C-alpha positions in Angstrom: 15.9 -40.6 -31.3 19.1 -41.3 -29.8 20.0 -44.1 -32.0 18.8 -42.4 -35.2 21.1 -39.6 -34.2 24.4 -41.6 -34.3 23.2 -43.6 -36.8 24.2 -40.2 -38.7 27.7 -40.9 -38.2 28.7 -44.1 -39.9 26.3 -43.2 -42.7 23.7 -45.4 -42.1 21.8 -42.9 -43.8 22.8 -38.9 -44.1 21.5 -35.6 -43.0 19.2 -33.6 -44.8 20.5 -30.9 -43.3 23.7 -29.3 -41.9 26.9 -31.5 -42.0 28.5 -33.7 -39.2 32.6 -33.5 -39.4 34.7 -35.6 -38.4 38.3 -33.6 -37.4 37.0 -30.8 -39.1 36.3 -32.9 -42.7 32.6 -33.4 -43.7 31.9 -37.3 -43.6 30.5 -37.3 -46.6 33.2 -36.5 -48.4 35.0 -39.4 -47.1 34.2 -43.0 -48.3 32.0 -45.3 -46.4 35.0 -47.8 -45.7 37.3 -45.0 -44.6 34.8 -43.6 -42.5 34.0 -46.9 -41.1 37.1 -48.1 -40.1 37.2 -45.2 -37.8 34.0 -46.3 -35.5 33.6 -49.0 -33.2 30.0 -49.7 -32.1 28.8 -51.5 -29.0 24.8 -52.3 -28.8 22.4 -54.3 -27.1 21.4 -56.3 -29.9 24.5 -58.2 -30.8 25.3 -59.8 -33.9 27.1 -63.5 -33.5 27.7 -66.1 -36.4 26.9 -69.8 -35.7 31.0 -69.9 -35.9 33.6 -70.2 -33.4 34.9 -67.6 -30.7 38.0 -66.7 -32.4 36.0 -66.1 -35.5 33.4 -64.3 -34.2 36.1 -61.8 -32.5 37.8 -61.7 -35.5 34.9 -59.5 -37.2 36.2 -56.8 -35.6 39.6 -57.1 -37.9 39.4 -59.4 -40.0 43.8 -59.5 -40.7 43.9 -60.4 -36.8 46.7 -62.5 -35.6 45.7 -65.5 -33.1 47.5 -63.2 -30.4 46.0 -60.4 -31.1 42.6 -61.7 -30.9 43.7 -63.2 -27.7 44.9 -60.0 -26.4 41.4 -58.1 -27.3 39.2 -61.1 -25.3 41.6 -60.5 -22.1 40.9 -57.2 -22.3 37.2 -57.4 -23.0 37.3 -60.2 -19.4 36.3 -63.0 -21.9 39.2 -64.9 -21.0 36.9 -65.3 -17.3 35.1 -67.6 -19.5 36.6 -68.8 -22.9 39.8 -70.5 -20.9 36.5 -72.5 -19.1 35.7 -73.5 -22.4 36.7 -77.6 -23.5 37.7 -75.8 -27.0 38.5 -72.4 -25.7 38.4 -70.4 -28.4 37.6 -73.0 -31.3 34.2 -73.3 -29.3 31.3 -73.1 -31.6 29.2 -70.9 -30.1 25.4 -71.6 -32.1 23.3 -69.3 -34.1 23.6 -65.8 -32.8 25.9 -67.3 -30.0 22.8 -69.0 -28.3 25.2 -71.5 -26.4 26.6 -68.0 -24.5 25.3 -65.9 -22.0 24.3 -62.4 -22.8 26.8 -60.8 -20.8 29.6 -63.3 -22.3 28.2 -62.1 -25.9 28.3 -58.4 -25.0 31.8 -59.2 -24.3 32.7 -60.9 -27.3 31.1 -57.8 -29.1 33.6 -55.6 -26.9 36.4 -57.7 -27.9 35.7 -56.9 -31.4 35.5 -53.1 -30.5 38.9 -53.7 -29.1 40.2 -55.3 -32.1 39.1 -52.7 -34.4 41.7 -49.7 -32.2 38.9 -47.5 -33.9 39.6 -43.3 -32.7 35.5 -43.2 -32.0 33.4 -45.7 -30.0 29.6 -45.7 -30.2 27.8 -47.3 -27.4 24.5 -47.7 -27.7 22.3 -48.9 -24.8 25.4 -51.7 -24.7 24.1 -52.5 -20.8 20.5 -52.3 -20.6 19.7 -56.0 -21.1 22.2 -57.4 -18.2 21.9 -58.5 -15.3 23.6 -56.3 -12.7 26.3 -59.2 -11.9 27.4 -59.3 -16.0 27.0 -55.7 -16.3 29.4 -54.8 -13.1 32.1 -57.0 -15.8 30.5 -55.6 -19.1 31.0 -52.4 -17.5 34.7 -53.2 -16.2 35.2 -54.1 -20.0 33.8 -50.4 -21.1 36.3 -48.8 -19.1 39.0 -49.7 -20.7 38.0 -49.9 -24.0 36.9 -45.9 -23.7 40.1 -44.7 -22.6 41.9 -42.6 -25.1 39.0 -42.4 -27.8 36.2 -40.4 -28.4 32.8 -41.9 -27.1 29.3 -41.0 -27.6 27.2 -43.4 -25.2 23.4 -43.8 -25.3 22.1 -45.0 -22.1 18.8 -44.7 -20.2 20.8 -45.8 -16.8 22.2 -42.9 -15.5 25.1 -44.3 -13.9 26.5 -45.4 -16.9 26.8 -41.3 -18.2 27.2 -39.5 -15.2 31.1 -39.0 -15.3 30.4 -38.0 -19.4 32.1 -35.1 -20.0 29.2 -33.8 -21.7 25.5 -34.8 -21.5 23.1 -34.3 -24.1 19.1 -34.5 -22.9 16.6 -35.8 -25.4 13.1 -35.2 -25.5 11.5 -36.0 -28.5 13.5 -35.5 -30.9 15.0 -32.3 -29.6 18.3 -31.3 -27.0 16.7 -29.5 -24.5 19.6 -29.0 -22.1 23.4 -30.0 -22.5 25.9 -29.7 -20.1 27.9 -31.8 -17.3 26.1 -34.2 -15.2 26.4 -31.6 -11.4 25.9 -28.5 -14.1 22.5 -30.0 -15.2 21.0 -31.3 -11.8 21.8 -27.8 -10.6 19.4 -26.4 -12.8 16.0 -28.4 -12.3 15.1 -29.4 -15.5 14.2 -32.3 -17.5 17.7 -34.3 -16.5 17.3 -33.7 -13.0 13.7 -34.9 -13.0 14.7 -37.7 -14.9 17.6 -38.1 -12.5 15.9 -38.0 -9.3 12.9 -40.2 -10.8 15.4 -43.4 -11.9 18.3 -43.7 -10.1 17.4 -44.7 -6.9 16.4 -47.4 -8.7 19.4 -48.4 -10.8 22.0 -50.9 -9.2 25.5 -49.4 -8.9 28.4 -50.5 -11.5 31.4 -50.7 -9.7 
């Protein structure tokens, strides 16, 4: 239910009861184009085109200049691999980016989000399919991307959310707990049980 819940924000589908507000305005009162221009999404399933690295990043904002695309790539830690490629930003990455590793594809997705310069960022299991080495690099890029913007993080890996300002715990589609990490741990409820069951199996990301 977590992904379904955040899908309500860009109006992939609409609420059937109540309302969602953005800066106090019901999101249904804004045009889809205006609403979605304020939102960037990074998921574990990245859609990439059989085109160049430059054009794949440009999807974040079609009118971006080459300098802006390179700066977004730098912030997303993409230059570490792009600058090693013979054709650099002009490299074709294959269908769905098959010529790149999972971590490289994810960093391109993050570069798109940097380029978008949106007020709201949604991270939906953004590091869940990565190995520990790739996850560390991607997490560094995400940490920078989250600066100075509201971020909704969906994750099973508690290491990625333990420092969040507010944590919502969903069970069977219902919010059963809400609060900060330390407060939720002290309650000994669902979050605490999940934390103690899973945290010892997680690889630190920093």
